[in-house]
N, C-alpha and C positions, 0 to 999 in steps of 0.2 A: 379543549375538552379533553378529560384525564382518562388514559387506559391503562389495565394492566398488562404485566409483560406477556410476552408471547410471540407468535410468528409476526414479523414484521410485515407481511404481506397482508395477514388477516387483519392487523391492527389498522392498516391503510385501506381495506376494504372497508372495514367496519365505519371507520370516519368518512368515507366517501358515501355510503349508504345513510348513515345519520344525517349527512348535510342534505341529500336529497330528499330524506323523510321529512326533514324539517321545514323546507320550503313548502313540500307537497301538503304536510299537515297543516302549514299555517294557512295556505290558502284555501284548503277545503274547510278547516274551522271558521275563517272569515266569511265565506259565502255562505255556510249555512247561518252563522250568527246575523249576518246582513238578513236573509230572508226572514228569521224569526225577529229579529228587531222591527224590521218593516210591518210585520203582521202585528207585533204588539204597539207599534204606533197608530196603526190603522184602527187597531179596538179602542186604545186610549187617549190619543191626542185630539183634542178637541177640532183643528183645523182638517185632520185627515178621516175624519168619523162622518158617517151619514153619507149624504149625496154630493153632488157636482154644487149643487146651490151653496152648500155648507162650506166648502172650500172658498168658494167666490165669496161669501160674507168674510171670511178671515181674511182674504187677501185685501179687501176693502177696508176693513177694520185696520189691518197693518199699515195700509198706506194713509189712513187719515191720522193715526197714531205717528208715524214718521215724520206726516207734513213735509216732505220733499218733492216739490215740484216735477223734477225730473223722473221720479219714480212713477208719478201719475202719467206723464207722458209715455213713459216706455210702456206702462201698462196698457194705456190707450190705443196705441199704434201697434203693439205685439201683445196681446194678453197672453198668448199660449206661452212665450217664451218669458215673460214676466212672472207667469204663475210656477213654471218650472224653477226659476230662480228664487222664487219665495219658498217653495218645497225644501229647496238645497240649503238655503238659510235657516229654515226652522229645523231642519234634520241636524245640520251642523251645531247649531245652539244646543239642542238637545244632547247630542250625543257626548258635550262637553260639561254637560249640568245634570239633570235627573237620569239620564241613561249611562251616564259614566259608569256607575257601579252595576248597572243591570248588564252592560256589556260584559263585565267579566264573570257576572253570574250566568250569560250564555256560553261563554267559552270554557269554563272549568269542566261542565260533564262531556262536552264534546271532545276535549282533548283526552279526557280520561276514556272515553269509548274508543276512540280511535286508538289510544296506546294499547289498550286490552287486545282490539283486535291485531294490532301488529306483534304483540308479544305471542299471540296465539298462531300467527303466520310465521313467525320465528321458530317457534316449537314443532310446528307441523313441518315446515323444510327441513329441519334438522333429522326429525323422527324419518321423515320420507326418505331423506338422501343416505342417511345411515342404513336403514333395513335394505335399500337396493344397491348398496355399494357404490354409491354414484359419486359425481365429483362436484365442484364447483359450478359448473354450468348448470347441473341438475338443481342444484341449491338454489342457485338465482330464479332459474325460471320457476321452481315451486313457492318461493317468496313472493316474487312479483306478481305471480299469478292469483295468489291469496288475496293480495291487497287492491289489486286493479279496478275492485268495485268501488272502492272508498277514495283511493288516491291515485294522483298522476305520478309514475315513475318512471323517469328518464332511463334508457338502456344503459346497462353496464356491461363492457365489454369482459367476459369471462377469461379471454386468453393472456389478459394482464395479471391474472390471479391462479394460475393453473397449479401453483405449490400448497394453495390453502385446501387443507384437508381434515382440519380439527373444527368441526362445524358448532361443538358446544362451546369453543373459546370464541368463535366467530357471533355465537347468539348471546354471550353473556357480555363481549364488548359494545354490541348495538343496545343492549337492554341498558348499559350503564349511561351511553350516550342519549337514550332516549329520555332520562330525567331532566334533561337541560333544554329538552326541544320548547317547552312552552314558555320559557322565560322571559323571551322578549314580543309576547303577545298583549296588545292594548288596541284602545279605540281607535288610535292613528292608523294602525294595520288596515282597517276597513274599507280605507280610501284606495289601496293599491291592488285591487282584485276587481275580477270580473262583474262580480255582483255587489252593489253597493245600496243601502238602504234607501238613500234619496232616489237614485234612478228605479228602485224596484217601485217605488212610492208613484213616482212619476210616470212610469208604464201604467200603473193600474189606476191613477187619478185624471191624467191628461188623454188617455186614449178614447177622446171624444170629439165632438163637433166644436170648431174653434171660428166658424163663419161670424162676422160680426154686422151689426144692423149699418145699412148704407147711410144712414142719417147721422146715428150719435156713437156708434162703434160698441154698443153693447153686444155682448157674446151670446150666439144662440146656446142653449141649454139642453139641447139634444145630446144624449149621452151616446149615439151612435155616430163613428166617424163616418164621414162622406155618406150620409142618409141620402136617399133619394127625397127629391121635392114632391109636392103633392100632385102634380100633373104627371109625374112618373110614379105614380104608384105609393108614394112615402108620406111623408109630411113636411110642410114648409119650415123654414127656419124659424124661431121664436124665442122671446125670452119674456119673464113676468115684468122685467125693469128696466126701463128705457131710461134715458138721459137728455141733457141739454145736449142739442147737437154742437154746441159751439165748443164743448171739451175737445170735439174733433176738428174743430175750424169751421165748421159749417156757417154760412153768412147770406147775407140778403145782397142779391145778384146785383151788379153796378152799383155796390156801396162798400163802407168798411164796416158795415153794423153787423154783429153777431147775430146769429139765429139762436134765440135765446129760449123759447118755448117747446118743451119735449115734442118729441117726434109722435108720441101717442097724441097729444093734445092737437099738434097740427094734422094729422090726419082726422080728426074728428070735426075739424074747420074748414072754411071755404078759401084759405091761401093756396097759392102755387109755388113751385119751387122748379129751379133750372137744374136739369140733369145733367150731371158730370160736367159743369161749367159750359153746356151748349145754351145757346139762345132758345132752346126747346121748351117752354114753360108748361108744366105738368101740375096739374090740381092735386093736393095731398091726399085728397079723397080716392085718386086714381093712380097712386104711388106706384102700383106693379106695372102701368103701362110705361114706365120709364126705361125699361131696360133690363137685361139680365141680373144685374145686381139687386136690383128691386123687386122682380118679378116671384122671387122664391122665398120672399120674407112674408110671414104674417104678423102684421103690426096692429093690435088690437087699439080702436079709439077709446081713450079713457084721458079724464081730465085732471086725473091725480098724478103729482109729481113729488118725486121722493126729495125729502129736504135734506137728505145726505148729499145729494148731488148740487143740491141748491149750495149747501154749506163749501162745496169744493169750488164751485164757480167763484163764490164772493171771496174766498180765503185765497184763492191764486187768480183774481181778477186781472192784476197789473202781468204776471207771468204768461198768462193766456194771450193778452193783448200783444204781449212782445213777441210771444213765439210765434203767433198766426198773423201778426200785421195787421190785427184787425179792432174793433172797438166794442166794447158794451155801453152802446149809445144809441140815439133814435129807436128803432124798433127792437132794437136789443137791449134796451136799458135796465138794467137789474131793480127789479122791486125791492122797496124797503123791508118787506115782510122777508126776503130772502135773507137779509144781511143781520138779521135777530136770531137767525139759526145757529147755536152752539155746537161745539164738538161733540158734547155730551148727548145734545138731541140728535145729531147726526148719527152717533153710534148706536143710540136707542132706537133710531129709525130702522137702522139696520137690522138689528134682531128682531124687532116686530114685523118686517118685510119679508126675511128670510127665515121664518120659523117652518 
């Protein structure tokens, strides 16, 4: 930073103020830009628009396109954490592609606006101090008081600058220093402050119910976090789209055979299951009697089975078998019709079901 000649104390004070302003301005601009970018993404990025089901659809699309078994397991075992990871990855990619130039367009007017407010505060502080024959203590109080609504400004001890009395010179020095403040603002700066676009979107999109079906681990789609069950005056957990319980490792008791049929099909039939690895057999039709994990779920009997999850089972058959130490055999043998489902058909199925 280059300054005109003058009082050495005034130059030092101007440098100190400019450094504090630079830090505070960068934080303020980045925080507000993060809010604006998150809002823009919420309106314009397909994965973040509309509702919770729309986000789930894009997560499942991404999983299928990446075709990585470990990602599926992470999603099945901890859908909330995986969805947050999905949002972070999507935002990171967007910030360095189509939003890279947008960030700069968000930065510029905010920097200009704050600079104008600082210039006004400098003028007012100098005028007020001169009219009242004040000292540097008054000038600092007037200046910091004017900008505290916009910027966080650490205290400067006036005792170190008692010889500064040319406030016009001080003002000019700070104005010169302001010209370099915006030089290092970039999209990468957004990572280092309290507000980040990805975290804002996570707060908006993930503050909902994440309970999973006790059979297939499908996520409850209720948008209310910690909602009461029906017996407590609320609504039970539910989802319109269940899966094959085998993706969660559900198997037929006393065998190594995967439980293949979707749980919605099971609760429509006459089979039974063993609750939580116990020896107590419970009819699927009476699944709510199996204990706390089951009684708050509403699973509607339905013979429809999403071909998306049929594709997942067939694509990762060996991986699921190795992961759970079970087999798609016997009662869990995969029908030939499932094996005919293509990736394109699976993705089309998602689009149709999640409209």
